[in-house]
C-alpha positions as CSV (number, residue, x, y, z in Angstrom):
1,M,-161.3,-99.0,-80.4
2,A,-162.0,-102.4,-82.1
3,A,-160.4,-101.1,-85.3
4,S,-157.0,-100.5,-83.6
5,K,-156.8,-104.2,-82.4
6,R,-157.2,-105.8,-85.9
7,K,-155.2,-108.9,-86.6
8,N,-152.4,-108.9,-89.1
9,S,-153.9,-109.9,-92.4
10,D,-152.3,-112.1,-95.1
11,N,-152.7,-109.5,-97.8
12,K,-149.5,-107.6,-96.8
13,T,-146.2,-108.2,-98.4
14,T,-142.9,-108.5,-96.6
15,D,-142.1,-104.8,-97.0
16,G,-145.4,-103.7,-95.4
17,K,-147.2,-102.5,-98.6
18,R,-150.7,-103.6,-98.9
19,V,-151.7,-105.5,-102.1
20,V,-155.2,-104.5,-103.1
21,Y,-155.5,-106.3,-106.4
22,S,-153.2,-108.6,-108.3
23,E,-154.3,-110.0,-111.6
24,F,-151.5,-112.5,-112.1
25,G,-151.2,-113.8,-108.6
26,N,-147.9,-113.1,-106.8
27,Y,-146.4,-110.1,-108.5
28,E,-143.0,-110.6,-106.9
29,N,-142.5,-113.7,-109.0
30,S,-141.2,-112.0,-112.1
31,A,-139.7,-115.2,-113.5
32,A,-143.2,-116.6,-114.0
33,L,-144.3,-113.5,-116.0
34,E,-141.3,-113.5,-118.4
35,R,-142.2,-114.4,-121.9
36,G,-140.4,-117.4,-123.2
37,T,-138.5,-117.4,-126.5
38,P,-139.0,-120.5,-128.6
39,E,-135.7,-122.2,-129.4
40,V,-136.1,-123.1,-133.1
41,P,-133.5,-125.4,-134.6
42,S,-130.9,-123.7,-136.8
43,N,-131.9,-125.6,-139.9
44,Q,-135.4,-124.2,-139.7
45,Q,-134.4,-120.5,-139.4
46,T,-134.1,-118.3,-142.5
47,L,-131.7,-115.5,-142.0
48,K,-131.0,-112.3,-144.0
49,V,-127.5,-111.0,-144.3
50,E,-127.3,-107.4,-145.5
51,A,-124.9,-104.4,-145.4
52,S,-126.2,-101.2,-144.0
53,R,-125.0,-97.7,-143.4
54,K,-128.1,-96.0,-142.2
55,G,-127.7,-94.1,-138.9
56,R,-124.1,-95.0,-138.5
57,G,-122.2,-92.0,-139.7
58,G,-121.3,-93.6,-143.1
59,K,-119.7,-96.7,-141.5
60,T,-120.7,-100.0,-143.0
61,V,-122.2,-102.7,-140.8
62,T,-123.3,-106.2,-141.8
63,V,-126.6,-107.0,-140.2
64,I,-127.9,-110.6,-139.7
65,S,-131.6,-110.7,-138.9
66,G,-134.3,-113.3,-138.6
67,F,-133.0,-115.2,-135.5
68,Q,-135.4,-117.0,-133.2
69,E,-133.0,-117.8,-130.4
70,K,-132.5,-117.0,-126.8
71,P,-130.3,-114.0,-126.0
72,E,-127.5,-116.2,-124.6
73,T,-127.3,-118.2,-127.7
74,L,-127.2,-115.1,-129.9
75,A,-124.4,-113.6,-127.8
76,N,-122.3,-116.8,-128.2
77,L,-123.0,-116.9,-131.9
78,A,-122.1,-113.2,-132.3
79,K,-118.8,-113.8,-130.4
80,Q,-118.0,-116.6,-132.7
81,L,-118.8,-114.6,-135.9
82,K,-116.8,-111.6,-134.7
83,A,-113.8,-113.8,-134.0
84,Q,-114.0,-115.3,-137.5
85,C,-114.3,-111.9,-139.2
86,G,-111.7,-110.2,-136.9
87,T,-113.9,-107.3,-136.1
88,G,-116.2,-106.0,-133.5
89,G,-120.0,-106.1,-133.3
90,T,-123.1,-106.3,-131.1
91,V,-126.5,-108.0,-130.6
92,K,-129.4,-105.6,-130.9
93,D,-133.1,-106.6,-131.0
94,N,-132.5,-110.2,-132.0
95,D,-130.1,-109.0,-134.8
96,I,-126.4,-109.4,-134.9
97,E,-124.4,-106.4,-136.2
98,I,-120.8,-107.1,-137.4
99,Q,-118.6,-104.1,-138.2
100,G,-117.5,-103.8,-141.8
101,E,-118.8,-105.4,-145.0
102,H,-118.6,-109.2,-144.5
103,K,-121.7,-110.5,-146.3
104,Q,-120.1,-113.3,-148.2
105,K,-117.9,-114.5,-145.4
106,L,-120.8,-114.5,-142.9
107,L,-123.0,-116.3,-145.4
108,E,-120.5,-119.1,-145.6
109,L,-120.0,-119.3,-141.9
110,L,-123.7,-119.4,-141.2
111,T,-124.4,-122.1,-143.7
112,K,-121.6,-124.2,-142.2
113,L,-123.3,-123.8,-138.8
114,G,-126.5,-125.1,-140.3
115,Y,-128.6,-121.9,-140.8
116,K,-130.4,-121.1,-144.0
117,A,-129.0,-117.7,-144.9
118,K,-129.6,-115.4,-147.9
119,I,-127.8,-112.2,-148.9
120,S,-130.3,-109.3,-148.9
121,G,-130.0,-105.9,-150.5
122,G,-127.5,-104.6,-153.1
């Protein structure tokens, strides 16, 4: 009978689930567990600009890799580069993919923005 009159303990969350063990403290605080991306200045980044056709059905895509930036910064840069080339593109896995073969044009644009860029591949 004493077991049925237990006090409400502090180890319950707001939805009523009981937390038995939590290695990193409050597991609901996902912002604290996110891994930060170091924002390296553009003049200290070395980028590779290369044309690729692998896995794209024969279509040529210019891939810029080697970024050490936050996803928001990459998205803004990709938008700017797509507008300058007049084509579409996307950001995948810290790489920017621009549709078409624009290696030389992208190399010039990136060096104007302060990045160290090299053309890679043949």
